[in-house]
C-alpha positions as CSV (number, residue, x, y, z in Angstrom):
1,X,0.1,0.0,-0.1
2,X,1.6,3.6,-1.3
3,X,1.3,6.1,1.4
4,X,1.1,9.3,0.3
5,X,1.1,12.6,1.6
6,X,-2.1,13.2,2.7
7,X,-2.1,10.2,4.7
8,X,0.9,11.1,5.8
9,X,-0.5,14.6,7.1
10,X,-3.3,13.1,9.0
11,X,-1.3,10.9,11.1
12,X,1.3,14.4,11.6
13,X,-1.9,15.8,12.4
14,X,-2.8,13.8,15.7
15,X,0.5,12.9,16.7
16,X,0.4,16.9,17.1
17,X,-2.9,17.3,18.0
18,X,-2.3,14.3,21.2
19,X,1.3,15.8,21.9
20,X,0.1,19.7,22.2
21,X,-3.3,18.4,24.5
22,X,-0.6,16.7,26.6
23,X,1.4,18.7,27.2
24,X,-1.2,21.3,27.8
25,X,-2.8,19.0,30.3
26,X,0.8,18.4,32.3
27,X,1.5,22.1,32.2
28,X,-1.6,23.2,33.8
29,X,-1.8,19.7,36.1
30,X,1.4,19.8,37.6
31,X,1.6,23.7,38.5
32,X,0.3,25.8,41.3
33,X,-3.6,26.2,39.7
34,X,-3.4,22.3,38.9
35,X,-7.0,22.4,40.0
36,X,-9.5,20.1,37.6
37,X,-11.9,23.4,36.9
38,X,-8.9,24.9,35.5
39,X,-7.4,22.0,33.6
40,X,-10.8,21.1,32.3
41,X,-10.4,24.7,30.5
42,X,-7.3,24.8,29.4
43,X,-7.9,21.1,28.0
44,X,-11.1,21.8,26.6
45,X,-9.8,25.0,25.0
46,X,-7.2,23.0,23.5
47,X,-9.5,20.4,22.1
48,X,-11.1,23.3,20.4
49,X,-8.0,24.5,18.5
50,X,-7.0,21.5,17.5
51,X,-10.5,20.5,16.1
52,X,-10.6,24.5,14.6
53,X,-6.9,23.9,12.4
54,X,-6.8,19.8,11.7
55,X,-10.9,18.5,12.0
56,X,-10.7,18.7,8.1
57,X,-7.5,17.0,7.7
58,X,-7.6,14.2,10.5
59,X,-11.2,14.6,12.2
60,X,-9.0,15.5,15.2
61,X,-9.8,12.1,17.2
62,X,-6.9,13.3,19.9
63,X,-8.3,10.2,21.7
64,X,-8.2,6.6,20.9
65,X,-11.3,5.7,22.9
66,X,-13.1,8.2,20.7
67,X,-11.5,6.7,17.6
68,X,-12.0,3.1,18.8
69,X,-15.8,4.2,19.3
70,X,-16.2,5.6,15.8
71,X,-14.7,2.2,14.8
72,X,-17.5,0.4,15.9
73,X,-20.0,2.9,14.8
74,X,-18.7,2.2,11.6
75,X,-17.4,5.7,11.4
76,X,-13.7,4.7,10.6
77,X,-11.8,1.6,8.8
78,X,-9.7,-0.8,11.0
79,X,-6.5,0.1,9.4
80,X,-6.8,3.6,10.2
81,X,-8.3,3.4,13.4
82,X,-5.1,1.3,14.6
83,X,-3.1,3.2,13.6
84,X,-4.5,6.3,14.6
85,X,-4.4,4.6,18.2
86,X,-0.6,4.2,17.8
87,X,-0.1,7.9,16.6
88,X,-2.1,8.8,19.5
89,X,0.0,7.3,22.1
90,X,3.1,8.2,20.5
91,X,2.2,11.7,20.8
92,X,0.9,11.7,24.4
93,X,4.5,9.9,25.2
94,X,6.7,12.6,23.6
95,X,4.8,15.3,24.7
96,X,5.3,13.5,28.3
97,X,9.6,14.0,27.0
98,X,9.2,17.2,26.3
99,X,8.3,18.0,29.6
100,X,10.3,16.3,31.4
101,X,13.0,18.1,29.9
102,X,11.6,21.1,30.6
103,X,10.9,20.6,33.9
104,X,13.8,18.9,34.5
105,X,12.8,16.7,37.2
106,X,10.9,13.5,37.9
107,X,7.2,13.5,37.3
108,X,5.3,11.7,39.9
109,X,2.6,8.7,38.7
110,X,-0.9,9.6,39.2
111,X,-2.4,6.5,38.2
112,X,-2.5,3.7,41.4
113,X,-4.3,0.8,40.9
114,X,-7.8,-0.5,39.8
115,X,-10.8,1.6,41.7
116,X,-14.3,1.0,40.6
117,X,-15.4,4.8,41.3
118,X,-12.7,6.1,38.9
119,X,-13.2,3.5,36.5
120,X,-17.2,4.5,36.4
121,X,-16.1,8.7,36.6
122,X,-14.2,8.2,33.7
123,X,-16.6,6.2,31.8
124,X,-19.4,8.8,32.3
125,X,-17.2,11.4,31.6
126,X,-16.2,10.1,28.5
127,X,-19.8,9.4,27.9
128,X,-20.8,12.9,27.8
129,X,-17.8,13.5,25.4
130,X,-19.1,10.8,23.0
131,X,-22.5,12.5,23.0
132,X,-20.4,15.4,21.6
133,X,-18.7,13.2,18.9
134,X,-21.8,11.0,18.0
135,X,-23.1,15.3,16.9
136,X,-20.4,15.4,14.6
137,X,-20.4,12.2,13.6
138,X,-23.9,11.8,12.4
139,X,-24.7,14.8,11.8
140,X,-22.2,15.6,9.3
141,X,-22.8,19.6,8.5
142,X,-21.3,21.0,11.2
143,X,-18.5,23.7,10.5
144,X,-15.4,23.9,11.7
145,X,-16.2,26.5,15.0
146,X,-19.2,25.0,15.6
147,X,-17.0,21.7,15.6
148,X,-14.4,23.2,17.7
149,X,-16.8,24.6,20.8
150,X,-18.5,21.2,20.9
151,X,-15.6,18.9,20.9
152,X,-13.5,21.2,23.1
153,X,-16.7,21.9,25.6
154,X,-17.2,18.5,25.8
155,X,-14.0,17.1,26.7
156,X,-13.8,20.4,29.7
157,X,-17.0,18.8,30.9
158,X,-15.8,15.5,30.8
159,X,-12.6,16.1,32.8
160,X,-14.9,18.1,35.6
161,X,-17.1,14.7,35.5
162,X,-14.7,12.1,36.0
163,X,-12.6,14.6,38.0
164,X,-14.8,13.9,41.3
165,X,-13.6,10.2,41.5
166,X,-10.1,10.7,40.0
167,X,-7.3,12.6,37.8
168,X,-10.0,13.4,35.5
169,X,-8.4,12.5,32.2
170,X,-11.1,11.0,29.5
171,X,-8.1,9.9,27.5
172,X,-6.5,7.1,27.4
173,X,-3.8,8.7,25.4
174,X,-3.6,11.6,27.4
175,X,-3.4,9.0,30.6
176,X,0.0,7.9,28.9
177,X,1.1,11.4,29.1
178,X,0.5,12.3,32.4
179,X,1.5,9.2,33.9
180,X,-1.6,7.9,35.0
181,X,-1.1,4.4,33.4
182,X,1.2,2.4,31.9
183,X,1.4,-0.5,29.0
184,X,3.7,-2.5,31.5
185,X,2.4,-3.1,35.0
186,X,-1.1,-2.7,36.4
187,X,-0.7,0.7,37.2
188,X,-4.3,2.7,35.9
189,X,-5.2,0.2,33.1
190,X,-8.3,-1.0,34.3
191,X,-9.7,2.6,34.9
192,X,-7.6,5.3,32.8
193,X,-7.7,3.2,29.7
194,X,-11.1,0.8,30.3
195,X,-13.5,3.2,31.8
196,X,-12.5,5.9,29.0
197,X,-13.3,2.7,26.5
198,X,-16.7,2.0,28.4
199,X,-18.0,5.4,28.1
200,X,-17.1,6.3,24.5
201,X,-18.4,3.3,22.8
202,X,-21.8,3.2,24.8
203,X,-21.9,7.3,24.0
204,X,-21.2,7.0,20.5
205,X,-23.2,4.0,19.5
206,X,-25.9,5.1,22.4
207,X,-26.2,8.4,19.6
208,X,-26.6,6.2,16.7
209,X,-29.1,4.6,17.9
210,X,-31.4,7.7,19.2
211,X,-30.5,10.5,17.1
212,X,-28.3,9.4,14.4
213,X,-28.7,7.1,11.2
214,X,-28.9,4.1,13.9
215,X,-28.4,1.4,10.7
216,X,-24.8,3.0,10.3
217,X,-23.9,1.9,13.5
218,X,-22.9,-2.0,14.9
219,X,-25.5,-2.3,17.1
220,X,-28.2,-1.0,14.4
221,X,-26.9,-3.7,12.4
222,X,-27.1,-6.2,15.0
223,X,-31.1,-5.1,15.3
224,X,-31.5,-5.0,11.4
225,X,-30.4,-8.7,11.5
226,X,-32.6,-9.4,14.3
227,X,-35.3,-7.3,12.2
228,X,-34.8,-9.3,9.6
229,X,-34.9,-12.7,10.7
230,X,-38.0,-11.8,12.3
231,X,-39.7,-10.8,9.4
232,X,-38.4,-13.8,7.3
233,X,-39.9,-16.2,10.1
234,X,-43.4,-14.1,10.3
235,X,-43.3,-14.7,5.9
236,X,-42.4,-18.3,6.5
237,X,-44.8,-18.8,9.0
238,X,-47.7,-16.9,6.7
239,X,-46.6,-18.9,3.1
240,X,-47.4,-21.9,5.7
241,X,-51.0,-21.0,7.4
242,X,-51.5,-20.4,3.8
243,X,-50.1,-23.2,2.3
244,X,-52.0,-25.3,4.7
245,X,-55.3,-23.5,4.3
246,X,-55.3,-24.1,0.3
247,X,-54.8,-28.0,0.9
248,X,-57.7,-27.9,2.9
249,X,-59.8,-25.9,0.8
250,X,-59.0,-28.5,-2.0
251,X,-59.9,-31.4,0.0
252,X,-63.0,-30.2,1.3
253,X,-63.7,-29.1,-2.3
254,X,-62.7,-32.6,-3.2
255,X,-65.1,-34.0,-1.1
256,X,-68.0,-32.3,-1.9
257,X,-67.5,-33.5,-5.9
258,X,-67.2,-37.0,-4.6
259,X,-70.6,-36.6,-2.7
260,X,-72.4,-35.1,-5.7
261,X,-71.3,-37.3,-7.8
262,X,-72.1,-40.3,-5.6
263,X,-75.8,-39.0,-5.4
């Protein structure tokens, strides 16, 4: 497969977008004003700016959970989704390296062990973001400015909600950069990875079923298949009943003819 300029541009856009978002997250979170509300405002602004500038290039997913959810909703191809997720994680990791170089100090981890409360908070927060993404994915008529405001505001709300029980990240890639979870070991993957993924998948597919063209989603395909099978069973049943009824009428008619001939 030949990789052209457009394909490279989309990957670079995702890499830089997640990198800037993660660096913004780290800069505010690890500062003296690192409370969730300021983090939410800064991160939401970063997403809004990125959505405005690179939305028409890569879609400005900036979040592996969103990319995976869009894949389940059949809005993104398998190869592109896998590539996006890899590039997003690399962008966050690169941002961590840049931040570590700037502060010239060890960046403490904030992940910890599995917590059901944190997982649920991350899932609900990302669910809110996914609803905003559902509007963008299924309506397809949002301008660049409207898309930026919608996605930036959605991510800010996601962080505020998720921060009630934990660090409030709602993005597995950013969680790598801020050291909330790691590929090796058990640190945070069950909360800051699994939580956002569940919330995003449920949110985007639910939006598609309720407010969008549900036939485009994986859930919609399943419902359509079940409906087709039920319809086929119904048609088969009606056909069987019709055949039995016609046979009965023929039998009755022949018996009447036999009775008449005897007379």
